N, C-alpha and C positions, 0 to 999 in steps of 0.2 A: 436516690443514689443509682438505682437500677436504670432510671430514665437517662441519666447522665452517661452511664456505661453504654447504653444502646446508641446514643447520639455519637459518642466517640467512635464506637465500632462502625457505625454507618459512614462517618467521615473518613475513617481509615479505608474502608472498602471503596468509597468513591475516589479517593486520591490514588489508590492503587490501580483502579480501572483507568483513570486518566493517564497514568504513566505508561501503561501497556499500550493504550491506543495511540500514544504519541510516537511510538517506535515506527521508523520508516519500514515500508514493505516494498520488496522488489516485485513489480507486477509481471516480470518475466519468469519468475521462479516460484512465487508463492502459491500455496494451495488455496482452494476455494475457502476453506475455513479461515486461513490466515487473512485473506482479502476481506472476508465478511467481518472479521473481528477488528481489523485495523482501519478500515475506511468507513467514514461517516456516509450514510445514505446507501451503502452497499450491503445488501443482505445476501443470503445463500443463493438465490436465483441469479442475481446480477453477478455475483462472484463466479458462478458456474458459466455464465455467458462470457465473462472475461477469459476464463480458461479455454473455452471452446474457440473463441476468436483467436487467441494466441496460438492454439494448435492448428487452426485452419489458415491463418494469414501470416504467421511468423511473429517474431518478437516485436514488442512495442519499442519504438525509438525514443519516445518522450511521453510524458504524462498526457499530453494533448491527444496522443493516438488512442487513448481510451474512448474518445468520442465516436470511434467507429463501432463501438459495442452498443447494441440497441439497449436503451434505458439509461445510458450514461451520457449526461449532458455537460455543458460547460460549467454549470453551477456545482455539480458533484465534483468535477475535476478541480475547480478553484478551491472548494472546501477542503480538499485533501492534498493539494499540491505539495505542501511541506512534508507529507508522509509518504509520497510516492517516489520510488527510485526505479530505474530501468537496468540495474546491474552495472557492474564495473565494465567499462569499455576496454577491450584489448588494445594495447598500443599498436600503432601502425608499424608493420615490420620494417618498412623502409626507413622510417624515422628512428626506430630503435637501432637499426644497423648504422645509421649515420652518427648517432650519439656514441656508439661503441667505438668508433674510429678515432 
């Protein structure tokens, strides 16, 4: 009975960890800890490199821009593409004005 409880508990932990890691992460606003926890193949050092690149070169326009970070390659980007967001884009002020008329 104790073994069964341990197995059930382990399965519950595994399923919860999967749910958390499936959450999308905004690479333009996430902390290093959030990046490291959310992205497969990205540990603390790579997450810090993402933050440094973002501060030095400005916001990422797409997930593919992560390739400019040393240690982040196409395979890492593809593995995480469904988890990566780049924030909500502000509507074009001219388009917004035209719609208001």
